[in-house]
Structure formats: C-alpha cells, structure tokens
N, C-alpha and C positions, 0 to 999 in steps of 0.2 A: 753593483760593480760591473756586471756584464754589459749593462746599457752604456756605461761610461766608456768601457773598452771598445764597444762597437762604434760609438760615436767618434772616438779618437782614430780608430782604424779607417772609418769612412773619410774623415778629414785628411788623414795621411795618404789614402789612396787617391783622393782628388789632387793633392799637391804633387804626388808622384806622377800622375798622368800629365801634369803641366810641365814638370821640370826634369824628369828622368827618362832616358832612353835605354832600354835593356837590350842586351845582345846575348842570346843563348848559344853556348858552345858545348857540344856539337849542335848542328842545326836541327837535327831530328833525334832528340835523346830517347824518345819512346822506342823507336826501332833499333837504335844502336845498342841500348842497354836492355832490350827486351822487357820494358816496364809494363806491368799490368795494373791499371788504375783501380781494379777491384781488390787488390791486395792491400793490407794495412800499410799506410804510407806516412813516414815522418820526415821532416825537413830539418837537418842539422846545419846551423849557420854559426859563424864566428861571433857576430854581435846580435844581441837581443834588442833590435831596434825596429820601431814601427815602420821606418822607411824601407828597411829590408823586407819586412813582412808584406808591405804593400807591393813592392816590386815582384816578390815571389808569387803573390796571389794573382797578379796580372799575367805573369808567364804561365802559371798553372792553368788558368782559365783558357789561355790561348791554346795550350796543348791538351786540354781535356783531363788534366790530373786533378786529384782531390784538392780542395781548397785548404790552404794552410791555416786559415783563420777559424776553421771548424775543428771540433774535437774528434778524435779517433776512438771508436769503441774497440777495446781489446780485452777480451774476456768479459769481466763484469765492471771494468774500470773505463772511464772516459779520460783520455790523455790528450794534452795539447799536441797537435801535429808539428807546430813550429817550436823548435828547441834552440835557444841561443846559448852558446858556450859561455860567453861572458857578457856582462851588461856594459853599455857604452859609458864613457866618462861623464860625470855630471856637469851641468852648466856652471854651477858654483861649487867649488871644492876641487879636490884632485884625486879622490879615490872613489871608485864605483862600488856599489853594493855587490855582494857575491850573487852569482847566477843560481837558479834553482834547477839547472840541467841535470846535475847528479841525482837530486831527489826524484826527478821525473824518470830517470833511467832505472832507479831502484824499484819503481812501482810495478 
C-alpha cells in the first residue's frame, strides 16, 4: 500500500509543478514564527487531498521544513505529519468518507 501511495504522491507532485503556483504568507514563516525544523512537526489542513499534500511538500522543501509525506516519530509511534480534517467530496456520489484526523490525534 505504501508503494501505491508513494507513486500517487509522485504523480500528484509532478502535476502540481506544472499547474499550481503557491504563495506563502508571510514570506519568511520560519523567522516570523520562530519555527525549529528539529521539533516534531505536523501539518493540519482542511482537505485531505493529494494536491494539497504536493503543494505543501514543495513549500516545505523550499523552506527547509520537514517533509509532510514522511512519518513523524513521536515516542514509540510513527504518525503521519499531514493531517486532513475532512476528505474531499468523491467524484461519483455526494458524501465523502469521514477523515481519520481524530483517530490520529488520539494516538
């Protein structure tokens, strides 16, 4: 399953480079918010979408922040750094599946 996710993330990142231009506000978030990349870092976003993950990964690489596609070791558990509050609506149908954000937060 991880191999499939990595392949889909790679494809999404390629499409993102072609079609998306990101703008980070503020321009230097590391200095403004005194961020330390060595601290455990989690990224909370509204939608659990691969396109958001690809855009975030590109910005994190630019600023030297931890990669959101990698897992974060916290204690003895490995947790996803990228946490989507809700899943995007499906292509067919009108109701999306519930997100696993609350389950991740309880770990």
